[in-house]
C-alpha positions in Angstrom: -17.4 -32.1 -18.3 -15.8 -30.2 -21.1 -15.4 -26.5 -20.4 -15.0 -25.2 -23.9 -17.6 -22.5 -24.8 -18.1 -24.0 -28.2 -20.3 -26.7 -26.7 -22.8 -24.1 -25.6 -24.2 -23.8 -29.1 -27.8 -25.1 -28.7 -28.3 -25.3 -32.5 -25.5 -27.8 -32.8 -25.9 -29.5 -29.4 -29.6 -29.1 -28.3 -29.4 -32.0 -25.7 -26.0 -31.1 -24.3 -25.8 -30.4 -20.6 -22.5 -29.3 -18.9 -22.0 -30.6 -15.4 -19.1 -28.2 -14.7 -19.1 -24.4 -15.4 -17.7 -23.4 -18.8 -14.7 -21.2 -19.4 -17.1 -18.4 -20.1 -18.7 -18.7 -16.6 -15.9 -16.5 -15.1 -17.0 -13.4 -17.2 -20.1 -12.4 -15.2 -18.0 -12.8 -12.1 -15.3 -10.5 -13.6 -18.0 -7.9 -14.4 -19.2 -8.0 -10.9 -15.7 -7.5 -9.6 -15.1 -4.6 -11.9 -18.3 -2.9 -10.6 -17.4 -3.7 -7.0 -14.2 -1.7 -7.3 -15.7 0.9 -9.7 -13.3 0.0 -12.5 -14.9 1.3 -15.7 -12.0 1.3 -18.1 -10.0 -1.9 -18.8 -7.8 -3.6 -21.4 -7.5 -7.2 -22.5 -4.4 -9.2 -23.3 -5.1 -12.6 -24.9 -3.0 -15.5 -26.1 -3.9 -16.5 -29.7 -5.5 -19.8 -28.8 -9.1 -20.6 -29.5 -9.9 -21.4 -25.9 -8.8 -18.0 -24.7 -10.1 -16.1 -27.7 -13.6 -17.4 -27.1 -13.5 -16.3 -23.5 -12.3 -12.9 -24.5 -15.1 -12.6 -27.2 -17.7 -13.6 -24.7 -16.3 -11.1 -22.1 -16.7 -8.3 -24.7 -20.4 -9.2 -25.0 -20.8 -9.3 -21.2 -19.2 -5.9 -20.7 -21.2 -4.3 -23.5 -23.8 -1.9 -22.2 -22.5 -2.3 -18.6 -20.7 1.1 -18.5 -17.3 -0.6 -18.7 -15.1 0.5 -21.5 -12.6 -1.9 -23.1 -10.1 0.8 -24.2 -7.6 -1.6 -25.8 -7.6 -5.2 -27.0 -4.2 -6.9 -27.5 -3.4 -10.4 -28.5 -0.1 -12.3 -29.0 1.2 -15.7 -30.2 4.6 -16.0 -28.5 5.9 -12.6 -27.5 3.5 -10.6 -25.3 5.8 -7.6 -24.8 4.5 -5.6 -27.8 0.9 -5.9 -26.4 2.1 -5.0 -22.9 3.8 -1.8 -24.3 0.6 -0.8 -26.2 -1.5 -1.3 -23.1 0.8 1.0 -21.2 0.9 3.5 -24.0 -2.9 3.7 -23.9 -2.8 4.2 -20.1 -4.6 0.9 -19.3 -4.4 0.2 -15.6 -6.8 -2.8 -15.2 -5.7 -5.7 -17.4 -7.8 -8.7 -18.1 -5.5 -11.5 -19.2 -6.3 -14.8 -20.9 -3.2 -17.0 -21.3 -1.6 -20.2 -20.0 1.1 -20.6 -17.4 4.0 -20.5 -19.9 2.8 -17.3 -21.4 2.0 -15.9 -18.0 5.7 -15.9 -17.1 6.5 -14.0 -20.2 3.7 -11.5 -19.6 4.8 -10.7 -16.1 8.4 -10.4 -17.2 7.3 -7.8 -19.8 5.2 -6.1 -17.2 8.2 -5.8 -14.9 10.3 -4.3 -17.7 7.6 -1.8 -18.5 6.9 -1.1 -14.8 3.3 -2.2 -15.2 2.9 -3.5 -11.7 2.5 -2.2 -8.2 0.0 0.2 -6.7 -1.1 1.7 -10.1 -2.0 -1.6 -11.9 -4.2 -4.6 -11.4 -3.9 -7.8 -13.3 -6.8 -10.3 -13.5 -5.9 -13.6 -15.0 -7.1 -17.3 -15.0 -7.0 -18.9 -11.6 -6.7 -22.6 -12.8 -2.9 -22.6 -12.9 -1.1 -25.3 -11.0 0.3 -24.6 -7.5 3.6 -22.6 -7.8 3.1 -22.7 -11.5 5.8 -20.1 -12.3 8.6 -22.4 -11.0 8.1 -24.7 -14.0 8.6 -21.9 -16.6 11.0 -19.4 -15.0 14.0 -21.0 -16.7 12.5 -20.4 -20.2 12.3 -16.7 -19.6 14.9 -13.9 -19.5 13.5 -12.7 -16.1 15.0 -13.0 -12.7 12.9 -14.8 -10.2 12.7 -11.9 -7.8 11.6 -9.5 -10.6 8.9 -12.0 -11.8 7.5 -12.4 -8.3 7.5 -8.6 -7.9 5.4 -8.2 -11.0 3.1 -11.0 -10.0 2.4 -9.7 -6.5 -1.3 -8.8 -6.1 -2.7 -10.3 -9.3 -6.2 -11.7 -9.0 -7.0 -15.2 -10.3 -10.5 -16.3 -11.4 -11.7 -19.9 -11.5 -14.7 -22.0 -10.5 -14.9 -23.3 -6.9 -14.1 -27.1 -6.8 -16.2 -27.5 -3.6 -18.7 -25.4 -1.8 -17.4 -23.7 1.4 -20.8 -23.9 3.0 -21.2 -26.3 5.9 -24.9 -27.3 5.2 -25.8 -30.9 4.3 -26.1 -31.7 0.6 -28.6 -34.0 -1.2 -26.4 -37.0 -0.2 -26.7 -36.2 3.5 -23.1 -35.2 3.8 -21.6 -31.7 4.0 -19.0 -30.7 1.4 -16.3 -31.0 4.0 -17.4 -34.5 5.0 -17.5 -35.5 1.3 -14.0 -34.2 0.8 -12.7 -36.1 3.8 -14.2 -39.3 2.6 -13.0 -38.7 -1.0 -9.4 -38.2 0.1 -9.6 -41.3 2.4 -10.8 -43.5 -0.5 -8.5 -41.9 -3.0 -5.4 -42.7 -1.0 -2.2 -41.8 -2.9 -4.1 -41.6 -6.2 -4.0 -38.4 -8.2 -6.7 -35.9 -7.5 -8.8 -33.9 -9.9 -10.5 -30.6 -9.2 -13.5 -31.9 -11.1 -14.3 -34.7 -8.7 -17.0 -32.8 -6.9 -18.7 -31.9 -10.1 -18.5 -35.6 -11.2 -20.1 -36.6 -7.9 -22.9 -34.0 -8.3 -23.3 -35.1 -12.0 -24.2 -38.6 -10.8 -26.9 -37.1 -8.6 -28.1 -35.0 -11.6 -28.5 -38.2 -13.6 -30.2 -40.0 -10.8 -32.7 -37.2 -10.1 -33.4 -36.8 -13.8 -34.2 -40.5 -14.2 -36.4 -40.3 -11.1 -38.4 -37.4 -12.4 -38.7 -39.0 -15.9 -39.9 -42.3 -14.4 -42.4 -40.4 -12.2 -43.7 -38.5 -15.2 -44.1 -41.6 -17.3 -45.9 -43.5 -14.6 -48.3 -40.6 -14.2 -49.0 -39.9 -17.9 -48.2 -43.0 -20.0 -48.8 -46.5 -18.7 -47.5 -48.1 -21.9 -44.1 -46.5 -22.2 -41.2 -47.2 -19.8 -37.9 -45.6 -19.4 -36.3 -48.8 -20.6 -37.8 -48.1 -24.0 -35.4 -45.1 -24.6 -33.3 -45.0 -27.7 -31.6 -42.1 -29.5 -34.4 -41.8 -32.1 -37.2 -41.5 -29.5 -37.7 -37.8 -29.5 -40.6 -37.9 -27.1 -38.6 -39.6 -24.3 -35.7 -37.2 -25.2 -38.0 -34.2 -24.6 -39.0 -35.7 -21.2 -35.4 -36.1 -20.2 -34.6 -32.6 -21.4 -37.4 -31.1 -19.3 -36.4 -33.2 -16.3 -32.8 -31.9 -16.6 -33.9 -28.3 -16.8 -35.9 -28.8 -13.5 -32.7 -29.7 -11.6 -32.3 -27.7 -8.5 -30.6 -29.1 -5.4 -27.7 -28.4 -3.1 -24.6 -30.5 -3.9 -21.0 -30.6 -2.8 -20.2 -28.0 -5.4 -23.0 -25.7 -4.4 -26.4 -25.1 -5.8 -26.9 -27.3 -8.8 -28.9 -25.4 -11.4 -28.8 -25.4 -15.2 -29.6 -22.5 -17.5 -29.7 -23.3 -21.2 -27.7 -26.5 -20.5 -25.0 -24.5 -18.6 -24.1 -25.4 -15.0 -24.4 -22.4 -12.8 -21.6 -22.6 -10.3 -19.6 -20.6 -7.8 -16.6 -18.6 -9.0 -13.8 -18.0 -6.6 -11.3 -15.1 -6.6 -7.8 -15.7 -5.4 -5.0 -13.1 -5.0 -1.2 -13.8 -5.2 0.2 -12.6 -1.9 3.8 -13.4 -0.9 4.3 -16.4 -3.2 0.9 -18.0 -2.4 -2.7 -17.9 -3.5 -5.1 -16.5 -1.0 -8.9 -16.7 -1.5 -10.3 -13.2 -1.3 -13.9 -13.7 -2.5 -16.5 -15.7 -4.4 -19.3 -15.1 -6.9 -22.6 -17.0 -6.7 -23.9 -17.3 -10.3 -27.3 -18.5 -9.2 -28.0 -15.5 -6.9 -25.7 -13.1 -9.0 -24.0 -12.0 -5.8 -20.3 -11.2 -5.0 -18.6 -11.5 -1.6 -15.2 -10.0 -1.1 -13.5 -10.8 2.2 -10.9 -8.8 4.2 -8.0 -10.9 2.9 -7.7 -8.8 -0.3 -5.0 -6.2 -0.2 -3.5 -3.8 -2.6 0.0 -2.4 -2.8 -1.3 1.2 -2.4 -3.6 2.7 0.2 -6.6 2.0 -2.0 -7.5 -0.1 -5.1 -5.7 1.1 -8.3 -7.5 3.7 -10.4 -8.7 2.6 -13.9 -7.0 5.6 -15.6 -4.8 8.6 -15.0 -7.0 11.1 -13.2 -6.9 14.5 -14.9 -8.3 17.3 -12.6 -8.8 20.7 -14.1 -7.6 23.4 -11.6 -7.9 27.1 -11.9 -4.4 28.5 -11.6 -4.5 31.8 -9.7 -1.9 34.6 -9.5 -0.9 35.7 -6.1 -2.7 38.9 -5.3 0.2 40.5 -3.4 2.5 39.7 -6.4 0.0 41.1 -8.8 -0.4 44.3 -6.7 3.4 44.9 -6.6 3.8 44.4 -10.3 0.8 46.7 -11.0 2.4 49.4 -8.9 5.7 49.1 -10.7 3.9 49.1 -14.0 2.1 52.3 -13.1 5.4 53.9 -12.1 6.9 52.8 -15.4 4.0 54.2 -17.3 4.2 57.5 -15.4 8.0 57.7 -16.2 7.3 56.9 -19.9 4.6 59.6 -20.1 7.1 62.1 -18.6 9.7 61.1 -21.3 7.0 61.4 -24.0 5.9 64.9 -22.7 9.6 66.0 -22.6 10.3 64.7 -26.1 7.2 66.5 -27.6 7.8 69.8 -25.7 11.4 70.0 -26.8 11.0 68.6 -30.2 12.5 71.8 -31.8 15.6 71.7 -29.8 18.7 70.8 -31.8 19.8 67.9 -29.7 16.3 66.4 -29.7 16.0 66.8 -33.4 19.3 64.9 -33.9 18.0 62.0 -31.8 15.0 61.2 -34.1 12.2 62.4 -31.9 9.4 60.7 -33.9 11.1 57.3 -33.6 11.6 57.9 -29.8 7.9 58.7 -29.5 7.0 55.5 -31.1 9.3 53.5 -28.9 7.9 55.2 -25.8 4.3 54.5 -26.9 5.2 50.9 -27.6 6.8 50.6 -24.1 3.6 52.0 -22.6 1.5 49.4 -24.4 3.8 46.7 -23.2 3.4 48.0 -19.6 -0.4 47.9 -20.1 -0.3 44.3 -21.2 0.9 43.4 -17.7 -2.5 44.3 -16.3 -4.2 41.9 -18.8 -1.7 39.1 -18.3 -2.1 39.3 -14.5 -5.9 38.8 -14.7 -7.4 35.3 -14.0 -10.6 33.7 -13.0 -10.4 35.1 -9.5 -10.6 38.7 -10.7 -13.0 38.6 -13.6 -15.7 36.3 -14.9 -15.0 33.5 -17.4 -16.7 35.4 -20.2 -14.8 38.6 -19.6 -11.6 36.7 -19.3 -12.1 35.0 -22.6 -12.9 38.4 -24.3 -9.7 40.0 -22.8 -7.6 37.0 -24.0 -9.0 37.4 -27.5 -8.2 41.1 -27.5 
């Protein structure tokens, strides 16, 4: 039940069927989540490991053409702080992360230092980490535990659902809850694996495939039996391939269906709330539906915005203030006109001649033009049209 996306290459592995969803299976669920909260601008932060890089590359293809912009793509090997700073510099508010638990501690420490947490930011990261995973790596970081937990608060984890939450009976006659109870009873103190439900359904897939293949052989070819199978018998291989592609039943992990050899499963969303993971929703890959429950909560009054909202607003000048200044301006212009008239009328007087009357006239005219500019500077969109305003500003 390998989850690496590399095995999805049908040219290399034409007969490969995956009984557990691949790492890439979370990407359609992430797209659905982004659309649900109307997040159209995101950034990615990826650890330089093939497993994470492949998921990031597939996510890029999933988001392409879906009206979701990846505004910044950052990667790191050991120190994520540079990438975190660049994401903040590009005003990325919704961050899609792909990294392991050790790097997650470093990422959230950097996020705390850069104040990239709280009501303005949303982190979406892998949800397959161990329970209380941060406690194993906190000592390797330079971050205080309370600061790390503050930065982690509210992150959303994405992973496949180990067992279906539905209470209906499966192909085995048991409900998923009855199966889990019986599994735990037989397991005893042995170590549990989150893949046990998929292994159980995988056995049923094999049984149903063999059953369909035998039924087909009995109906079409009396001389060939399923016992005749070998790895060079392409005819029997094609029969098995077709039988596997017809798989469709309800198992303990949900509806068991294959598309191009990939198991279509249920993806769960969990949110980190007060030091524990809380399930807040799930995505059904078969029906392509997303359900978000009332447990999800954000640190603000609403989900974070995906960018800084810039609203253009027409700035208006107070009409009473403009009126007062206009009256004072008119009085000033009247006074300047009186001085100009006096200066011209008495230009032949000895004292006036000694005071450089022509220079005084230029100064008075300049002052009157300055007074006139107050009328223009006081105009805005509430007094004149946009076209007239643009013309006046040009003049």
